[in-house]
C-alpha positions in Angstrom: -0.1 0.0 -0.1 1.0 3.5 -0.5 1.9 5.9 1.9 -0.7 8.8 1.7 0.2 12.0 0.8 1.2 14.5 3.9 -0.8 17.0 2.7 -4.1 15.1 3.7 -3.1 14.7 7.6 -4.0 18.8 8.2 -7.0 18.3 6.1 -8.0 15.4 8.5 -6.7 17.0 11.6 -9.3 20.0 10.5 -12.3 17.9 10.0 -11.7 16.1 13.1 -11.5 19.8 14.9 -14.5 20.6 12.9 -16.3 17.8 14.8 -14.5 18.4 18.2 -16.3 22.1 17.6 -19.8 20.6 16.8 -19.9 18.5 20.1 -18.6 21.7 22.1 -21.3 23.6 20.7 -24.0 21.2 21.5 -22.5 20.3 24.8 -23.4 23.9 25.7 -26.3 24.6 24.0 -28.6 21.8 24.6 -28.0 22.7 28.3 -28.2 26.3 27.7 -31.7 25.8 25.8 -32.7 23.4 28.7 -31.8 26.1 31.6 -33.6 28.8 30.2 -37.0 26.6 29.1 -36.7 27.2 26.1 -39.6 26.1 23.7 -38.1 25.7 19.8 -40.5 27.0 17.5 -39.7 26.3 13.7 -42.0 29.5 12.8 -39.6 32.4 14.2 -37.1 33.7 11.9 -33.6 31.7 11.6 -31.1 32.3 14.2 -33.8 34.6 16.7 -34.1 32.0 19.5 -30.5 31.3 19.5 -29.7 34.5 20.0 -31.7 34.5 23.3 -28.8 32.5 24.8 -25.9 33.4 26.4 -23.2 34.9 24.4 -20.6 32.2 25.7 -22.8 29.8 24.3 -23.2 31.3 20.7 -19.7 31.7 20.5 -19.1 28.0 20.2 -21.9 27.8 17.3 -20.5 30.9 15.7 -17.2 29.4 15.4 -18.8 26.3 14.2 -20.4 28.1 11.3 -17.1 29.9 10.7 -15.5 26.4 10.2 -18.1 25.7 7.3 -16.9 29.0 5.4 -13.3 29.7 4.3 -11.9 26.3 5.2 -13.9 24.9 2.5 -11.3 27.0 0.1 -8.5 25.5 2.0 -9.8 21.8 2.0 -10.4 22.7 -2.1 -6.7 23.3 -2.8 -4.9 20.9 -0.5 -7.0 18.4 -2.2 -6.3 20.1 -5.5 -2.4 20.0 -4.5 -2.4 16.0 -3.4 -4.0 15.1 -6.9 -1.3 17.1 -8.5 1.0 14.9 -6.1 2.0 17.7 -4.2 4.4 16.4 -1.1 6.9 19.2 -0.8 7.7 20.4 2.9 6.4 24.1 2.1 3.2 23.0 1.0 2.9 20.6 3.9 4.1 23.1 6.5 1.4 25.7 5.3 -1.3 23.5 5.7 -0.6 22.7 9.1 0.0 26.1 9.5 -3.6 26.8 8.3 -5.2 24.0 10.5 -3.4 25.1 13.3 -4.4 28.7 13.3 -7.7 27.7 12.5 -8.0 26.0 16.0 -6.0 28.6 17.6 -9.2 30.9 16.1 -11.7 28.7 17.4 -10.3 28.4 21.1 -10.3 32.7 20.6 -14.0 32.6 19.7 -15.1 30.3 21.8 -13.3 31.1 24.8 -13.0 35.1 25.1 -14.3 36.1 21.7 -12.1 39.3 21.7 -13.4 40.3 18.0 -9.6 42.2 17.3 -7.4 39.1 18.7 -9.8 37.0 16.8 -9.5 38.9 13.4 -5.6 38.8 13.9 -5.4 35.4 13.8 -8.1 34.9 11.2 -5.8 37.2 8.7 -2.7 35.2 10.2 -4.5 32.0 8.6 -5.4 33.3 5.7 -2.0 33.7 4.7 -1.1 30.2 4.4 -4.0 30.0 2.1 -2.3 32.2 -0.3 0.9 30.4 -0.3 -1.2 27.0 -1.2 -2.6 28.6 -4.1 0.9 30.3 -5.1 2.2 26.5 -5.3 -0.5 25.4 -6.9 -0.9 28.0 -9.4 3.0 27.3 -10.1 2.2 23.8 -10.9 0.0 24.3 -13.1 1.4 27.1 -14.9 5.0 25.2 -15.6 5.2 24.6 -19.4 6.4 20.8 -19.9 9.6 20.7 -22.3 
């Protein structure tokens, strides 16, 4: 059996982290709903009832939603690189950097939610994406001899 492409490990790690955030979200949301004795109403506008929950509870859900947004670009570019056969250390380091910074972003948002800090970590986490796209574009634009 072939050794898996090392770019796949940070992808699997971020998916695993996303599932942990899902667990954390519901581990805080369900008790908060029960404590507030909320009667869930499907006819109320989306998010209106959840807005009644304490901020510390909502932060986990907000972060889970964020893990469904920009990381989709990350998954696409890393999987594209893996399909292209990329295994260089620069790409692997950038992929792990993105994953690590998104985990840090999750902790900042879920625990303290200092917006300036969260934004700084978000911007830092975006930089590896630019590097990964650069590597992919460079591979695609190389003209065979």
